[in-house]
C-alpha positions as CSV (number, residue, x, y, z in Angstrom):
1,M,19.4,-17.8,-13.0
2,I,16.9,-19.2,-10.3
3,R,16.0,-15.7,-9.1
4,L,15.5,-15.1,-12.6
5,R,13.5,-18.0,-13.4
6,R,10.7,-17.4,-10.6
7,I,10.6,-14.1,-11.7
8,L,9.8,-15.4,-15.1
9,V,7.3,-17.4,-13.8
10,L,5.8,-14.3,-12.3
11,A,5.6,-12.6,-15.3
12,L,2.9,-15.2,-16.9
13,F,0.7,-14.1,-13.6
14,V,1.2,-10.5,-13.4
15,G,-0.5,-9.5,-16.7
16,V,-3.8,-8.4,-15.0
17,M,-2.4,-6.6,-12.2
18,S,-1.4,-3.6,-14.6
19,G,-1.6,-0.4,-12.5
20,C,-0.7,-2.4,-9.2
21,Y,2.2,-1.8,-6.7
22,L,3.0,-3.9,-4.1
23,P,4.2,-2.9,-0.8
24,M,7.8,-4.7,0.7
25,D,9.8,-3.5,4.0
26,F,7.6,-0.7,5.2
27,K,6.1,1.3,7.9
28,A,2.9,3.0,7.8
29,D,1.2,4.9,10.7
30,L,-2.2,6.4,10.5
31,R,-3.6,8.7,12.9
32,I,-7.2,9.9,12.7
33,T,-9.5,11.5,14.9
34,A,-13.0,11.6,16.0
35,N,-13.8,14.0,13.8
36,G,-11.8,12.8,10.8
37,N,-8.2,14.6,10.6
38,Y,-6.0,12.4,9.4
39,N,-2.2,12.1,8.9
40,F,-1.1,9.1,6.9
41,Q,2.7,8.1,6.5
42,Y,4.2,5.6,4.6
43,Q,8.3,4.5,4.2
44,G,9.5,1.9,2.4
45,M,9.5,0.0,-0.7
46,L,7.2,0.2,-3.3
47,V,7.4,-2.4,-6.3
48,Y,5.7,-1.7,-9.9
49,V,4.6,-5.0,-11.1
50,P,4.4,-4.0,-14.8
51,L,7.6,-2.6,-14.6
52,L,9.0,-6.3,-13.2
53,E,7.3,-7.9,-15.6
54,K,9.1,-6.2,-18.3
55,I,12.2,-6.3,-16.8
56,S,11.8,-10.2,-16.1
57,K,11.2,-10.5,-19.7
58,K,14.0,-8.9,-21.5
59,E,11.9,-5.8,-23.1
60,L,13.8,-2.9,-21.9
61,S,17.2,-1.5,-23.2
62,R,19.2,0.1,-20.8
63,D,17.8,3.4,-22.1
64,G,14.2,1.7,-22.0
65,L,14.6,1.0,-18.5
66,T,16.0,4.6,-17.8
67,K,12.7,6.3,-19.3
68,Y,10.3,4.2,-17.9
69,V,11.7,4.1,-14.4
70,T,11.3,8.1,-14.8
71,A,8.0,8.0,-16.2
72,V,7.2,5.7,-13.0
73,E,8.8,8.6,-10.6
74,Q,7.2,10.9,-12.5
75,D,3.5,9.6,-12.0
76,L,3.9,8.8,-8.5
77,R,5.6,12.9,-8.1
78,R,2.2,13.6,-9.4
79,D,0.7,13.4,-5.5
80,R,2.5,15.9,-3.4
81,G,2.5,13.4,-0.8
82,F,5.5,11.6,-2.1
83,E,8.2,13.7,-0.2
84,D,11.1,10.9,-1.7
85,V,11.0,8.5,-4.8
86,Q,14.2,6.6,-5.8
87,Y,14.6,3.5,-7.8
88,V,16.5,0.7,-6.4
89,D,16.2,-2.4,-8.5
90,N,13.7,-5.1,-10.2
91,G,11.1,-2.7,-10.3
92,A,11.2,-1.7,-7.0
93,F,11.4,2.0,-5.7
94,R,12.0,3.3,-2.1
95,V,9.7,5.9,-0.9
96,R,8.6,8.7,1.5
97,Y,4.8,9.6,1.8
98,K,2.9,11.8,3.7
99,K,-0.7,12.7,3.5
100,V,-2.6,15.2,5.7
101,G,-6.6,15.8,5.6
102,N,-10.0,15.4,6.6
103,I,-11.7,12.4,5.3
104,L,-15.4,13.9,6.1
105,Q,-14.5,17.0,3.6
106,E,-12.6,14.4,0.9
107,K,-15.1,11.5,1.3
108,T,-12.5,8.9,0.2
109,F,-8.6,8.4,0.2
110,N,-6.5,6.0,-1.7
111,F,-3.2,5.1,-1.3
112,V,-1.1,4.8,-3.9
113,R,-3.9,5.7,-5.8
114,Q,-8.1,4.2,-6.9
115,N,-6.9,2.1,-9.6
116,A,-3.7,0.8,-7.1
117,R,-5.0,0.6,-3.7
118,L,-2.9,-0.1,-1.0
119,L,-5.0,1.2,2.1
120,S,-8.1,3.3,1.6
121,L,-10.2,5.3,3.9
122,A,-13.8,5.9,2.8
123,R,-16.7,7.9,4.9
124,H,-20.2,6.5,5.0
125,P,-24.0,7.9,5.5
126,N,-24.2,5.8,8.7
127,G,-21.4,7.8,10.0
128,T,-18.6,5.4,10.4
129,I,-15.4,5.3,8.5
130,S,-13.7,2.4,7.1
131,I,-10.1,1.7,6.7
132,T,-9.0,-1.2,4.6
133,G,-5.9,-2.5,3.3
134,D,-5.9,-4.1,-0.4
135,K,-3.5,-7.0,-2.0
136,P,-3.8,-9.1,-5.0
137,N,-6.3,-12.3,-5.2
138,T,-4.9,-15.6,-4.0
139,E,-3.7,-17.2,-7.1
140,I,-1.5,-14.2,-7.8
141,A,-0.7,-13.9,-4.1
142,Q,0.4,-17.6,-4.0
143,Q,2.8,-17.1,-7.3
144,L,4.3,-13.6,-6.1
145,E,5.4,-15.6,-2.7
146,K,7.1,-18.3,-4.7
147,S,8.7,-15.8,-6.4
148,G,10.5,-14.1,-3.5
149,I,8.1,-11.0,-3.4
150,V,7.1,-10.9,-0.1
151,M,4.6,-8.5,1.4
152,R,6.4,-7.5,4.6
153,G,6.1,-4.4,7.1
154,T,3.6,-2.9,9.8
155,L,0.6,-1.0,9.8
156,R,-0.2,1.3,12.5
157,I,-3.5,2.8,13.0
158,Q,-4.0,5.7,16.2
159,T,-7.5,6.7,16.9
160,E,-9.9,7.8,20.1
161,A,-12.6,7.4,18.2
162,Q,-15.1,4.3,19.0
163,V,-13.7,1.4,16.6
164,V,-16.8,-1.1,15.6
165,R,-15.1,-3.3,14.1
166,Q,-11.3,-4.5,13.8
167,N,-8.7,-7.8,12.9
168,A,-5.7,-6.0,14.0
169,D,-2.7,-8.5,15.3
170,D,-2.5,-6.3,18.1
171,V,-3.9,-3.1,20.3
172,L,-1.2,-1.3,21.9
173,S,-3.0,0.6,25.4
174,A,-2.6,4.8,25.3
175,A,-4.6,7.6,25.9
176,A,-5.6,7.1,22.3
177,P,-5.3,3.2,21.6
178,V,-2.8,2.0,18.5
179,Y,-4.3,-0.7,16.5
180,V,-1.2,-2.9,14.8
181,W,-1.3,-5.2,12.0
182,N,2.3,-7.1,11.6
183,I,2.2,-8.2,7.8
184,D,4.4,-11.2,6.8
185,G,3.0,-12.8,3.5
186,L,-0.4,-12.3,1.4
187,K,-1.9,-15.4,3.2
188,K,-3.9,-13.4,6.1
189,P,-7.0,-11.5,5.8
190,S,-6.2,-7.6,4.6
191,P,-6.1,-5.1,7.7
192,A,-9.7,-3.5,8.7
193,L,-11.0,-1.3,11.1
194,V,-14.5,0.5,11.2
195,M,-14.6,3.7,13.2
196,T,-17.2,5.9,14.2
197,V,-16.9,10.0,13.7
198,R,-18.2,13.3,15.0
199,T,-19.6,15.4,12.1
200,R,-20.1,18.5,14.6
């Protein structure tokens, strides 16, 4: 009952987050070379906030929930990077995702997608690539945490390219250094890294 009341409170604040996915209990790894080749992998949970809102307001029958879940699964699977999508409970999906590409050719890459970005890669005219995480605004973040929905996971970025700026929690020494963010909540600054690339 307490859990349900918290979710009902949360629902008052998530209307502005239509289309939003929140990552939970995840491991995300990005390997990116100095010439823009990248390999991104994500394993963990994605909570689809609009579905959580409908569940909290008891707007869905059992049939309605099944159809909604199927629609979300089909929507995610439009991106062939989703190798596995399984519904768990309370708007949460366990997913496995992999995407390989070259950011110099694509210009941008967004996970999950542009209107629901959790991680973005973008190239810029000055010869740099920016890698940024995203999260809800402060008020929304506080309400999410009060409801028990907390972003927890690990993001690792490995690159031998020259890193101009980054805010990682740790940097592991290797032939290609590994930048690590240990994410536990929404209050810390979003992950950010800027690197230079070779265009030839």
